[in-house]
N, C-alpha and C positions, 0 to 999 in steps of 0.2 A: 568942795569936790570936785571933778577934774568937771571940764562941759563934755554930749556925746560923742561929739564929732574929735575928741584928743586921746578919745579912746575908740576909735574905730582905723586913726592915727596911725596909732602901738602898734594895733596888732595886725594892720597891713603891714606896715614896715617890718617886722618880726620877721612876716610870714617871707615876703618880696626877698628879706635877707635871708632866712633859708632856704629859698628856692636859687638862688644865684650859688650858692657850699655850692650845691648842688650840682647844678652845674658845670664849675668851676671846678668839683669834682670828679666830674664825667669826664672834663677836655683833662684832668690832671690824668687821668685811667689808658687815656689815649693816646697822651707825652710818654708813657709809662710803657708801654704798647712801640710804640714806636721807635721808641729808646732799645727795646729787646728784640727789635727786628733786626735796630741797626749792628747791634752783638755778634746776634746770629752772622748777619750777612758777613762781618769782619772776621768771625771766627772761618767760615769759612773760605774766607780771601787768605788766613793765613793757616790754613788746611791744603789749600793749592801753592803756594809758598813752597810748601817743606814738602809736599812735590814734586816739586820744579827742581828744588834744591836738591834732593835725592837725586830725582832723579839726572839732574847732570853732572853733582859729584860718579854715584857712582858708574854711568855711562849706561843704562838700559834707557835708551834714548827707543820713545814709541814709532812703531812703523812711518813711514814718510814722514819725522821728525827729524828736523836737523835740531845739532847742540844753539847754534846760534835761532836759531826759531824758538826753541826754550828759551834761554839769553831773551830774547824781548817779552813772551810770559811771563819771565818770571818780574823785569822792570814794570808791564805794566802791573801784572799782581800788586804788585809792592807799592808803585801810586796809588793805588784802588786804593788799599788795604789803611796807607796813610790819613785819603782823603775819609774815610769811612773814620779810623778815629779819632777825624776834627769832628768830622759831622758829630757825631756818637758823643763827645765830649760837649759839643753845646747843647743838643740835647738832652743830655746829667742834669747841663746845668742850669738848662729851660724849665725840668722836673725840679730842679729844687727850689727854683727861684715859684713856680706852682704852689706846689704845697707849702710853701709859705705864706699863700696869699693866702690861700686854702685853709689856712688854719687859725689865722687874721680874723676872714671871714665868718670860718663858725664861732670864733669867741665871741665877735660882734654880735652874730644873730643869738645867739646864745644869751647873751646882756640882753639885748631884748627883748627877747622874750623872758624874762626875768624882770624886767619894768616893767609888761605885760602882765602877769601875772603877781606883781605885788599891785598895781594900781586896780584890779579887780578881787582884788583881795581888801584893798582898803577902801573899794566901793563898796563891797562886800558888806562890811565890816559897819561903815557909816549911814548904809541901808536897815542897816539890823537894829545898830541906836538909836535909828530916826523912829522906825515900827514904834522899838520900846521905851521910847519916851511920850509919841504921840498915845502910846496903851495907856502909859502909866498921868498924861492926861487927864486919861477919858474915864480913868478907876481912882482919881483925887477926888477927894471930900471938897464940896464946895464951900464956901465959907462964906 
């Protein structure tokens, strides 16, 4: 039979792994949200870029704007799009890595919980066997 301390250690380990997996899932959700924000920002910048290109091509300059100022805005927006795309790419890689870590930790937590359950079942079976053997000893005829 396992010593009582081992049982508590196994249970604590399984619970701790479960909590760690939960926290990692929350971090993953946050990373996914950040990625969604970056993609939205990228979309907004691309729409701004398209607007500026159309404005320059069709010569419909807003009041008080020159083609030079629109061209500068277009350059700045293009740089912003590329920077956000690079950041989104890094964030996507981070989300993928975190997702793999979460899945791995969940597997470890499931294994620990299963080992804990097997240990509890084995102890319960041993206790029932010992009780049954004790009852049999008390009812056995003495010779």
